[in-house]
C-alpha positions in Angstrom: -0.4 -0.1 -0.6 2.6 2.9 1.2 4.5 1.3 -2.5 1.2 2.1 -3.7 0.5 5.6 -2.9 3.9 6.4 -3.7 3.2 5.9 -7.2 0.8 7.6 -7.8 2.1 10.6 -6.1 4.9 10.7 -7.8 2.9 10.6 -10.9 0.6 12.5 -10.4 3.7 15.2 -10.1 4.5 14.2 -13.2 1.4 15.2 -14.6 1.8 18.3 -12.9 5.2 18.8 -14.7 6.5 19.2 -12.0 10.4 16.9 -10.7 9.6 13.7 -9.0 12.2 12.2 -5.9 13.2 9.7 -5.2 14.6 9.0 -2.1 16.9 6.2 0.9 15.3 6.2 4.2 17.6 9.4 6.4 20.9 8.1 7.4 21.0 4.9 5.2 24.5 3.4 5.4 26.4 4.6 7.9 24.9 6.5 10.1 22.3 2.5 9.8 25.5 0.5 11.0 26.4 3.2 13.8 22.2 2.3 14.9 23.3 -1.7 14.3 26.7 -1.6 15.8 27.4 1.2 18.3 29.7 3.9 17.2 32.7 2.6 19.0 31.9 -0.9 18.3 31.6 -0.2 14.5 35.0 2.4 14.9 36.7 -0.6 16.1 35.3 -3.3 13.1 36.8 -0.7 10.7 39.8 -0.8 11.7 39.8 -4.2 12.8 39.0 -5.0 9.5 36.6 -7.0 10.8 35.2 -9.4 8.0 31.8 -9.6 9.5 31.0 -5.8 8.5 31.0 -6.9 4.9 28.8 -8.7 5.6 26.9 -6.4 7.2 27.7 -3.8 4.3 26.3 -6.5 1.6 23.0 -6.7 3.4 21.7 -3.6 3.8 23.6 -2.7 0.7 20.9 -5.4 -0.7 18.4 -3.7 0.8 19.2 0.1 -0.1 19.2 -1.0 -3.7 15.8 -3.0 -4.1 14.3 1.2 -3.0 16.7 2.3 -5.6 15.3 0.3 -8.3 11.8 0.7 -6.9 12.0 4.6 -7.8 13.9 3.4 -11.2 10.3 1.9 -11.9 8.1 4.8 -11.7 10.7 7.5 -13.4 11.6 9.6 -10.7 13.4 12.4 -11.8 16.1 12.9 -9.1 17.7 10.3 -6.8 18.6 11.1 -3.2 20.2 10.0 -1.0 20.7 11.4 2.8 24.0 10.7 5.1 25.6 12.7 8.3 29.2 12.2 7.5 31.3 15.2 9.4 31.1 16.6 12.8 31.3 20.8 13.5 35.3 20.9 12.3 36.4 17.1 11.5 34.8 14.4 8.3 34.0 11.1 11.3 35.7 9.2 8.9 38.9 9.7 7.8 39.1 9.7 3.6 41.4 6.1 3.6 38.1 4.4 5.7 35.6 6.3 3.6 36.9 4.5 0.6 37.4 1.6 2.6 34.3 1.0 4.0 31.6 3.5 2.2 32.1 5.0 -0.8 31.2 1.5 -2.4 28.2 1.2 -1.4 27.5 4.7 -2.1 29.1 3.8 -5.5 26.4 1.2 -6.3 23.4 2.6 -5.3 24.9 6.6 -7.7 25.6 3.8 -10.1 22.0 2.5 -11.1 21.1 6.0 -11.0 23.1 7.4 -13.6 22.6 4.5 -15.9 19.2 5.0 -15.9 20.0 8.7 -16.7 18.5 10.2 -13.7 20.3 13.7 -11.4 21.7 12.4 -8.2 21.9 14.5 -4.7 23.4 13.2 -1.8 22.6 15.3 1.7 25.5 15.1 4.4 25.5 17.9 7.8 28.5 18.2 9.4 32.2 19.2 8.1 33.5 17.2 4.5 35.3 18.8 2.7 37.6 15.6 3.5 35.2 13.5 1.3 34.4 16.4 -1.4 36.7 15.0 -3.9 35.6 11.3 -2.9 31.5 12.6 -3.2 32.0 13.9 -6.2 33.7 11.3 -7.9 31.1 8.6 -7.6 29.2 11.2 -10.2 27.0 13.0 -7.7 24.8 16.1 -9.4 23.9 17.6 -6.0 25.9 17.6 -3.3 24.2 19.8 0.4 26.5 20.7 3.0 26.1 22.5 5.9 27.5 26.8 5.3 29.0 28.0 7.9 31.0 24.1 9.6 32.2 23.7 5.9 33.4 27.5 5.5 31.6 28.8 2.7 34.9 29.7 0.6 35.9 26.1 1.2 32.8 25.1 -0.4 33.3 27.7 -3.2 36.8 26.7 -4.1 36.1 22.8 -4.0 32.4 22.5 -5.6 31.5 25.7 -7.3 31.1 24.7 -10.8 31.9 20.7 -10.1 28.6 20.3 -8.4 25.4 21.1 -8.5 25.6 23.1 -4.6 22.4 22.5 -2.6 24.1 24.9 0.0 22.1 24.2 3.5 22.1 27.9 5.5 23.5 28.3 8.5 20.9 26.7 11.6 22.7 27.3 14.6 24.3 31.1 14.8 23.3 33.5 12.3 19.2 32.9 11.4 18.7 31.9 15.8 21.2 34.5 17.0 22.2 37.3 14.4 20.9 40.3 13.3 18.6 40.8 10.2 21.7 42.6 9.0 23.4 40.0 9.9 21.2 37.6 7.8 21.1 39.1 4.9 24.9 39.6 4.2 25.3 36.0 4.6 22.7 35.3 2.1 24.4 37.5 0.3 27.4 36.6 0.4 26.7 32.9 -0.1 24.8 34.1 -3.7 27.6 36.5 -4.9 30.4 34.1 -4.0 28.7 29.9 -4.7 26.0 30.7 -7.1 26.8 31.9 -11.1 24.9 33.6 -14.4 24.8 29.5 -15.4 23.4 28.4 -12.1 24.4 25.8 -10.4 23.8 26.4 -5.8 20.2 25.6 -4.4 19.7 27.2 -0.8 18.0 25.2 1.4 17.0 26.1 5.2 15.6 24.5 7.8 14.3 26.4 10.8 14.4 25.0 14.6 14.3 26.2 18.2 14.7 28.9 19.3 15.0 30.3 15.9 12.9 33.5 15.9 9.2 34.4 14.3 10.7 38.2 12.9 14.5 36.3 11.9 12.1 33.8 10.1 10.9 36.7 8.2 13.7 38.3 7.8 15.7 34.9 5.9 12.6 34.3 3.5 12.6 38.5 3.2 16.8 38.2 2.0 16.4 35.5 -0.2 13.6 37.0 -2.1 16.0 39.6 -2.5 18.8 37.8 -4.1 16.6 35.4 -6.0 17.7 36.7 -9.0 20.9 38.3 -8.0 22.9 37.2 -10.9 20.2 37.8 -13.8 18.3 41.0 -12.5 
């Protein structure tokens, strides 16, 4: 019944001429391994080359691939792969451990989407600059990083022109605690540094406590003001 409802929603969106999306559950691999093994156990598993970890990853891959194939059968336009790979200041895994244990699974899931002509998007909270080359090598069309913990200049240097940046606007400092001018300055800087006349920038904002309503108003006003910055 759930898949039938999903298919009806996708077909209805297609009839309206809208983009259609498929998505795995948030935390579809790396976070799920943490849920199943516990963080400390998982780190030991990876460091010790625990052979049963490969078996567990293969089982999760089969589960995830079944979802990907189901969405492919519906002809969605974009397939979403949401994880959280970073802490506030560094990636949780070293690039070597990421390449050994996680990247191959990502490639197995993204590959069929690219073969079918879909766009692919990946989300991650936290600092991921150490991993972006590997993520783009997999073939992602859209990368959804957080802005301030990764650094706007870092994102411009490493991602601009290489992929579509679906920027996750700050939810920790400026939006909840800054002034109206701070919010406008942040959005302007992001649009100026990460956008271009060729496009390649999306802005995404999640609103969380204790953000006051007038800050939400300021954010919406700033987004509206700068939405045509490169074309106005």
